[in-house]
DOKOL-656226 format. One line per 8 residues: number of its first residue (from 0); their letters; for each residue x, y, z of C-alpha. Coordinates in nm, 3 decimals, always signed. Layout:
# DOKOL-656226
NUM	a	X:Y:Z ~ ...;
END
This chain:
# DOKOL-656226
0	mkplldwl	-2.940:+1.809:+1.504 ~ -3.143:+1.554:+1.640 ~ -3.272:+1.430:+1.283 ~ -2.890:+1.463:+1.180 ~ -2.803:+1.198:+1.462 ~ -3.138:+0.966:+1.359 ~ -2.990:+0.959:+1.013 ~ -2.658:+0.864:+1.112;
8	laegrler	-2.786:+0.593:+1.330 ~ -3.039:+0.460:+1.110 ~ -3.021:+0.094:+0.967 ~ -2.856:+0.043:+0.651 ~ -2.786:+0.396:+0.592 ~ -2.388:+0.375:+0.715 ~ -2.129:+0.402:+0.445 ~ -1.827:+0.176:+0.488;
16	rfdrlvdq	-1.616:+0.430:+0.341 ~ -1.538:+0.718:+0.553 ~ -1.518:+0.952:+0.287 ~ -1.836:+0.890:+0.183 ~ -1.985:+0.913:+0.516 ~ -1.840:+1.262:+0.553 ~ -1.968:+1.345:+0.204 ~ -2.354:+1.246:+0.311;
24	lmsravaa	-2.303:+1.375:+0.683 ~ -2.182:+1.724:+0.550 ~ -2.437:+1.763:+0.324 ~ -2.738:+1.660:+0.563 ~ -2.579:+1.903:+0.814 ~ -2.612:+2.195:+0.548 ~ -2.935:+2.084:+0.455 ~ -3.032:+2.097:+0.831;
32	gvpiwrfy	-2.928:+2.459:+0.819 ~ -2.574:+2.440:+0.970 ~ -2.364:+2.676:+0.755 ~ -2.081:+2.462:+0.684 ~ -1.893:+2.579:+0.363 ~ -1.557:+2.371:+0.411 ~ -1.485:+2.077:+0.629 ~ -1.175:+1.887:+0.679;
40	iglqlvhp	-1.009:+1.610:+0.880 ~ -0.664:+1.474:+0.910 ~ -0.649:+1.089:+1.035 ~ -0.328:+0.943:+1.169 ~ -0.235:+0.617:+0.987 ~ +0.022:+0.345:+0.984 ~ +0.146:+0.317:+0.651 ~ +0.503:+0.309:+0.472;
48	qmvatgvl	+0.446:+0.621:+0.268 ~ +0.197:+0.826:+0.452 ~ +0.176:+0.957:+0.783 ~ -0.200:+1.050:+0.763 ~ -0.495:+1.085:+0.542 ~ -0.719:+1.375:+0.495 ~ -1.085:+1.409:+0.377 ~ -1.166:+1.759:+0.236;
56	wrrgqgye	-1.509:+1.842:+0.176 ~ -1.632:+2.148:+0.013 ~ -2.016:+2.259:-0.024 ~ -2.111:+2.205:-0.384 ~ -1.777:+2.025:-0.464 ~ -1.826:+1.703:-0.259 ~ -1.503:+1.532:-0.113 ~ -1.155:+1.422:-0.184;
64	evprlhgi	-0.918:+1.240:-0.004 ~ -0.587:+1.418:+0.074 ~ -0.278:+1.205:+0.138 ~ -0.004:+1.347:+0.399 ~ +0.313:+1.202:+0.312 ~ +0.589:+1.127:+0.571 ~ +0.767:+1.472:+0.644 ~ +0.434:+1.667:+0.648;
72	lespafig	+0.455:+1.741:+1.046 ~ +0.791:+1.890:+1.007 ~ +0.680:+2.131:+0.712 ~ +0.525:+2.484:+0.703 ~ +0.186:+2.340:+0.599 ~ +0.161:+2.180:+0.955 ~ +0.400:+2.394:+1.191 ~ +0.223:+2.704:+1.334;
80	spmqevrq	-0.110:+2.568:+1.186 ~ -0.463:+2.548:+1.341 ~ -0.416:+2.164:+1.343 ~ -0.113:+2.193:+1.553 ~ -0.220:+2.402:+1.775 ~ -0.537:+2.186:+1.842 ~ -0.328:+1.877:+1.857 ~ -0.072:+2.069:+2.106;
88	kgtpvryc	-0.350:+2.223:+2.339 ~ -0.584:+1.946:+2.318 ~ -0.883:+2.216:+2.275 ~ -1.088:+2.388:+2.013 ~ -0.954:+2.669:+1.836 ~ -1.180:+2.949:+1.641 ~ -1.072:+3.227:+1.407 ~ -1.256:+3.500:+1.273;
96	ltdlpeta	-1.141:+3.486:+0.920 ~ -1.263:+3.847:+0.837 ~ -1.017:+4.009:+1.070 ~ -0.676:+3.815:+1.051 ~ -0.346:+3.915:+1.140 ~ -0.079:+3.922:+0.882 ~ +0.116:+3.666:+1.126 ~ -0.195:+3.414:+1.088;
104	havlhelq	-0.112:+3.077:+0.931 ~ -0.100:+3.061:+0.550 ~ -0.405:+2.800:+0.548 ~ -0.635:+3.073:+0.737 ~ -0.517:+3.348:+0.466 ~ -0.615:+3.100:+0.175 ~ -0.972:+3.024:+0.344 ~ -1.026:+3.411:+0.400;
112	sgggtdyv	-0.934:+3.471:+0.017 ~ -1.162:+3.211:-0.094 ~ -1.430:+3.359:+0.080 ~ -1.428:+3.218:+0.446 ~ -1.557:+3.416:+0.738 ~ -1.527:+3.193:+1.023 ~ -1.335:+2.906:+1.112 ~ -1.346:+2.629:+1.425;
120	afpmrlgr	-1.150:+2.331:+1.470 ~ -1.193:+2.061:+1.746 ~ -0.989:+1.755:+1.882 ~ -1.179:+1.440:+1.810 ~ -1.176:+1.196:+2.107 ~ -1.092:+0.858:+2.027 ~ -1.041:+0.541:+2.243 ~ -0.706:+0.446:+2.050;
128	pgsipvas	-0.387:+0.590:+2.166 ~ -0.184:+0.810:+1.963 ~ -0.230:+1.148:+1.791 ~ -0.569:+1.294:+1.816 ~ -0.748:+1.377:+1.464 ~ -0.874:+1.739:+1.434 ~ -1.162:+1.824:+1.244 ~ -1.209:+2.181:+1.134;
136	fatdrasg	-1.508:+2.371:+0.964 ~ -1.522:+2.697:+0.788 ~ -1.843:+2.911:+0.693 ~ -1.870:+3.172:+0.399 ~ -2.175:+3.339:+0.573 ~ -2.128:+3.694:+0.635 ~ -2.206:+3.671:+1.012 ~ -2.012:+3.357:+1.064;
144	ftdedvad	-2.086:+3.062:+1.302 ~ -2.328:+3.132:+1.583 ~ -2.269:+2.993:+1.914 ~ -2.536:+2.744:+1.874 ~ -2.373:+2.633:+1.525 ~ -2.046:+2.592:+1.725 ~ -2.212:+2.351:+1.965 ~ -2.389:+2.156:+1.692;
152	lrrlvdmm	-2.040:+2.124:+1.505 ~ -1.883:+2.001:+1.834 ~ -2.168:+1.721:+1.869 ~ -2.105:+1.634:+1.494 ~ -1.765:+1.575:+1.573 ~ -1.825:+1.371:+1.861 ~ -2.085:+1.166:+1.638 ~ -1.838:+1.104:+1.388;
160	apfaeiyi	-1.561:+0.966:+1.640 ~ -1.665:+0.595:+1.634 ~ -1.659:+0.587:+1.277 ~ -1.338:+0.785:+1.236 ~ -1.191:+0.516:+1.461 ~ -1.341:+0.216:+1.259 ~ -1.197:+0.362:+0.951 ~ -0.832:+0.423:+1.114;
168	yrniaetv	-0.815:+0.051:+1.244 ~ -0.955:-0.106:+0.946 ~ -0.669:+0.126:+0.728 ~ -0.422:-0.027:+0.954 ~ -0.509:-0.364:+0.930 ~ -0.525:-0.337:+0.553 ~ -0.191:-0.158:+0.534 ~ -0.011:-0.398:+0.732;
176	tdtylghi	-0.119:-0.710:+0.580 ~ -0.076:-0.518:+0.230 ~ +0.281:-0.423:+0.305 ~ +0.390:-0.754:+0.488 ~ +0.182:-1.008:+0.299 ~ +0.076:-0.868:-0.019 ~ -0.282:-0.756:-0.127 ~ -0.421:-1.112:-0.213;
184	vgeqilgg	-0.284:-1.274:+0.081 ~ -0.391:-0.971:+0.297 ~ -0.768:-1.001:+0.172 ~ -0.765:-1.376:+0.245 ~ -0.618:-1.341:+0.591 ~ -0.880:-1.048:+0.685 ~ -1.151:-1.238:+0.550 ~ -1.076:-1.539:+0.809;
192	likrgdgr	-0.804:-1.757:+0.675 ~ -0.592:-1.747:+0.983 ~ -0.607:-2.094:+1.158 ~ -0.296:-2.298:+1.111 ~ -0.354:-2.559:+0.844 ~ -0.607:-2.323:+0.654 ~ -0.515:-2.362:+0.295 ~ -0.633:-2.429:-0.059;
200	einavlwf	-0.477:-2.565:-0.381 ~ -0.450:-2.309:-0.657 ~ -0.264:-2.328:-0.996 ~ -0.013:-2.052:-1.038 ~ +0.313:-1.955:-1.225 ~ +0.590:-1.932:-0.961 ~ +0.874:-1.703:-0.982 ~ +1.203:-1.699:-0.772;
208	sdlrdftg	+1.471:-1.451:-0.818 ~ +1.789:-1.390:-0.629 ~ +2.070:-1.137:-0.664 ~ +2.410:-1.254:-0.765 ~ +2.708:-1.265:-0.531 ~ +2.506:-1.117:-0.235 ~ +2.742:-1.323:+0.028 ~ +3.038:-1.103:-0.165;
216	lnermaas	+2.876:-0.792:-0.155 ~ +2.794:-0.846:+0.231 ~ +3.187:-0.886:+0.268 ~ +3.273:-0.591:+0.051 ~ +3.017:-0.317:+0.155 ~ +2.944:-0.126:+0.439 ~ +2.587:-0.217:+0.601 ~ +2.443:+0.100:+0.514;
224	dllellnn	+2.554:+0.081:+0.145 ~ +2.462:-0.271:+0.081 ~ +2.091:-0.204:+0.250 ~ +2.058:+0.078:+0.018 ~ +2.167:-0.150:-0.311 ~ +1.932:-0.448:-0.190 ~ +1.636:-0.181:-0.131 ~ +1.692:-0.049:-0.448;
232	ylqlvgda	+1.737:-0.370:-0.621 ~ +1.424:-0.521:-0.462 ~ +1.227:-0.209:-0.565 ~ +1.296:-0.314:-0.924 ~ +1.169:-0.628:-0.871 ~ +0.836:-0.520:-0.693 ~ +0.793:-0.268:-0.975 ~ +0.828:-0.529:-1.249;
240	lkayggei	+0.603:-0.785:-1.080 ~ +0.338:-0.532:-0.992 ~ +0.323:-0.385:-1.361 ~ +0.252:-0.761:-1.474 ~ -0.021:-0.878:-1.222 ~ +0.268:-1.065:-0.990 ~ +0.267:-1.031:-0.611 ~ +0.545:-1.066:-0.370;
248	lkfigdgv	+0.485:-1.357:-0.134 ~ +0.814:-1.321:+0.054 ~ +1.175:-1.199:+0.085 ~ +1.430:-1.427:+0.169 ~ +1.755:-1.232:+0.218 ~ +1.813:-1.114:-0.114 ~ +1.581:-1.347:-0.292 ~ +1.214:-1.305:-0.379;
256	mayfpaed	+0.933:-1.558:-0.413 ~ +0.618:-1.441:-0.594 ~ +0.358:-1.579:-0.786 ~ +0.112:-1.509:-1.081 ~ -0.240:-1.628:-0.968 ~ -0.371:-1.875:-1.265 ~ -0.663:-2.039:-1.113 ~ -0.848:-2.078:-1.457;
264	alflpmvt	-0.631:-2.275:-1.707 ~ -0.791:-2.071:-1.991 ~ -0.596:-1.791:-1.868 ~ -0.250:-1.962:-1.812 ~ -0.082:-1.848:-2.169 ~ -0.174:-1.491:-2.071 ~ -0.032:-1.531:-1.713 ~ +0.279:-1.711:-1.830;
272	nnaigaar	+0.338:-1.414:-2.078 ~ +0.286:-1.170:-1.819 ~ +0.549:-1.353:-1.613 ~ +0.821:-1.321:-1.906 ~ +0.747:-0.953:-1.935 ~ +0.801:-0.895:-1.571 ~ +1.119:-1.090:-1.600 ~ +1.241:-0.869:-1.906;
280	rliddies	+1.147:-0.562:-1.752 ~ +1.347:-0.648:-1.432 ~ +1.666:-0.736:-1.656 ~ +1.624:-0.408:-1.843 ~ +1.577:-0.220:-1.541 ~ +1.890:-0.350:-1.382 ~ +2.092:-0.303:-1.698 ~ +1.972:+0.084:-1.664;
288	anearatg	+2.050:+0.078:-1.303 ~ +2.407:-0.056:-1.390 ~ +2.479:+0.220:-1.627 ~ +2.409:+0.466:-1.335 ~ +2.635:+0.261:-1.101 ~ +2.912:+0.251:-1.367 ~ +2.928:+0.649:-1.362 ~ +2.979:+0.631:-0.996;
296	gndpvrcg	+3.243:+0.365:-1.012 ~ +3.013:+0.066:-0.862 ~ +3.026:-0.290:-0.988 ~ +2.724:-0.389:-1.187 ~ +2.465:-0.618:-1.024 ~ +2.331:-0.925:-1.177 ~ +2.032:-1.131:-1.083 ~ +1.853:-1.468:-1.179;
304	vglhvgpv	+1.487:-1.559:-1.228 ~ +1.340:-1.904:-1.226 ~ +0.982:-1.954:-1.369 ~ +0.755:-2.253:-1.313 ~ +0.376:-2.326:-1.353 ~ +0.190:-2.590:-1.168 ~ -0.057:-2.644:-0.857 ~ +0.070:-2.534:-0.519;
312	tfgnigte	-0.095:-2.546:-0.176 ~ -0.153:-2.179:-0.066 ~ -0.215:-2.142:+0.302 ~ -0.093:-2.110:+0.678 ~ +0.208:-2.304:+0.831 ~ +0.376:-2.267:+1.156 ~ +0.334:-2.270:+1.521 ~ +0.021:-2.235:+1.711;
320	drldftvi	+0.073:-1.885:+1.795 ~ +0.314:-1.765:+1.517 ~ +0.195:-1.826:+1.133 ~ +0.341:-1.790:+0.805 ~ +0.137:-1.765:+0.477 ~ +0.318:-1.933:+0.216 ~ +0.309:-2.174:-0.104 ~ +0.434:-2.518:-0.088;
328	gpavnraa	+0.454:-2.807:-0.321 ~ +0.675:-2.967:-0.595 ~ +0.614:-2.664:-0.813 ~ +0.774:-2.421:-0.557 ~ +1.074:-2.672:-0.546 ~ +1.115:-2.662:-0.914 ~ +1.109:-2.275:-0.947 ~ +1.360:-2.248:-0.685;
336	rlesltkv	+1.600:-2.494:-0.840 ~ +1.571:-2.322:-1.191 ~ +1.651:-2.027:-1.038 ~ +1.974:-2.166:-0.875 ~ +2.081:-2.336:-1.225 ~ +2.084:-1.988:-1.395 ~ +2.422:-1.920:-1.195 ~ +2.556:-2.253:-1.366;
344	lgapilas	+2.425:-2.173:-1.738 ~ +2.488:-1.825:-1.726 ~ +2.148:-1.745:-1.854 ~ +1.953:-1.463:-1.604 ~ +1.615:-1.631:-1.727 ~ +1.529:-1.997:-1.683 ~ +1.176:-2.162:-1.736 ~ +1.045:-2.515:-1.716;
352	aefnavst	+0.924:-2.724:-1.984 ~ +0.569:-2.708:-1.830 ~ +0.594:-2.314:-1.840 ~ +0.709:-2.326:-2.196 ~ +0.413:-2.572:-2.296 ~ +0.151:-2.320:-2.223 ~ +0.357:-1.984:-2.295 ~ +0.248:-1.840:-2.672;
360	iplkslgk	+0.611:-1.664:-2.650 ~ +0.880:-1.895:-2.818 ~ +1.127:-1.988:-2.543 ~ +1.491:-2.143:-2.668 ~ +1.570:-2.491:-2.513 ~ +1.919:-2.514:-2.345 ~ +1.874:-2.889:-2.315 ~ +1.811:-3.133:-2.017;
368	hrlrgvpe	+1.984:-3.052:-1.675 ~ +1.963:-3.198:-1.343 ~ +1.766:-2.997:-1.069 ~ +1.865:-3.062:-0.708 ~ +1.615:-3.301:-0.551 ~ +1.458:-3.363:-0.874 ~ +1.525:-3.737:-0.969 ~ +1.540:-3.701:-1.359;
376	pvevftlp	+1.712:-3.431:-1.578 ~ +1.464:-3.180:-1.712 ~ +1.458:-2.953:-2.017 ~ +1.491:-2.612:-1.952 ~ +1.431:-2.297:-2.144 ~ +1.560:-1.934:-2.177 ~ +1.455:-1.619:-2.362 ~ +1.568:-1.645:-2.739;
384	d	+1.731:-1.296:-2.726;
END
């Protein structure tokens, strides 16, 4: 195993991605004479959709990531499995696959039917608190693993532990920033843009959307029903924005503040058209959702969208130890005021003259109107249909 350890620690040979590291490490171990046929490790995560991710490696087939969704720990796939056994006992387990009792877990029988002869799983000791990862190995060698093989595999798991821990922490950091800040902002935060006052000016298409009569819904609906409605509505907004390259910057109650990056003026027409596409999709999706609501005897929901384009300052504001990443500037105010005007004019989508000037999709003028906080009346536009 020493040459393998030397390779693992060799300068410049470490993969940033844990799954690729596993692939190279297992291939090297096999080349060094360790009879690994299949390897699997499950790593617990902090993720809104997944409780863990697995890396599965098979000799001659490479590796794949195996997402484990919330609920897997209460399913037959985990309950009674060697993975659960290791996590509960905190000690290795080993099974001879050529002599399995019928009561053995399904995963062991699957390995047996695939040609496996021996199986061993180890807890991976990490410095972080929480559930321990479990690393398992199977071989298809007729005689199974030798005691020396098992000792080598134990050392291999110990060698992998620091890299698994780095992967977990990096994944947690990326997931938390993506979930609460968005991917683009999250990348900037993890890249070091975290000091109060840090920021830069960018050109962007601004989006403000709001659910109609949210105050009234608050009064009429049970809290659990309102929460479900709000989450369903916000999912429609998020899906529409994501489909057209927009990113949610923040939720403000039932309101959504989002943007479409447009740093290069050459691409502004495409970006504004994407914003229109997202707004159209949202209105269509809400209409479809309202049809389903009507079958259940529920009132329809409505929303308004305000669109504007212009330079904004993109960065950190707040106290010394509690920051918020946001956009500020006159363009932000215009987009928010346009959204408010949709309630007055009865148009679900309103755009500014600046937005209309760069869009290649013809919009219909609704004349000049006053926006709160803007000194002179401004021309506003909506979709022709």
